[in-house]
C-alpha positions in Angstrom: 91.0 103.9 106.2 90.3 101.7 103.2 92.2 101.6 100.0 91.3 103.6 96.9 90.2 106.7 98.8 89.8 109.9 96.7 91.1 113.1 98.1 91.1 115.1 94.8 91.8 118.7 95.6 91.4 117.8 99.3 93.1 119.9 101.9 94.8 117.4 104.3 96.6 120.1 106.4 94.4 119.2 109.3 96.4 116.0 109.8 99.3 118.1 111.1 97.4 118.7 114.3 94.8 115.9 114.5 97.2 113.1 113.5 94.3 111.3 111.9 96.5 109.9 109.2 99.3 108.3 111.3 99.6 104.7 110.1 96.7 105.2 107.7 96.2 103.1 104.6 96.3 105.3 101.5 97.2 102.4 99.1 95.9 103.4 95.6 94.4 106.7 96.9 93.8 109.4 94.4 95.5 112.5 95.9 95.6 114.5 92.7 96.1 118.2 93.5 95.7 117.4 97.2 97.2 119.9 99.6 99.4 117.8 101.8 101.5 120.7 103.1 102.2 120.1 106.8 100.3 116.8 106.8 101.7 114.2 109.1 101.7 110.9 107.3 104.0 109.1 109.6 104.1 105.4 108.6 101.2 105.9 106.2 101.0 103.3 103.4 101.1 105.3 100.1 101.9 102.5 97.7 100.3 103.2 94.4 98.9 106.5 95.6 98.3 109.0 92.7 100.2 112.2 93.8 100.1 114.2 90.5 100.3 117.9 91.2 99.9 117.3 95.0 101.4 119.9 97.3 103.9 118.1 99.4 105.6 121.1 101.0 106.8 120.3 104.5 105.0 117.0 104.6 106.4 114.4 107.1 106.8 111.0 105.5 108.6 108.8 108.0 109.1 105.1 107.3 106.3 105.0 104.8 
């Protein structure tokens, strides 16, 4: 994935099963109000990501 992605109000719960975001690049991504509950973001690069009001319940963030 490229930098600066916009997931405003996005539902990223699918990453829990698809693992599409393992080691993904979310540098500078706009994740405002994104539902990240149960998303697997293992080794994802979240530097500078905008997480205001994001739902991070049960999100796996390992070595990010």
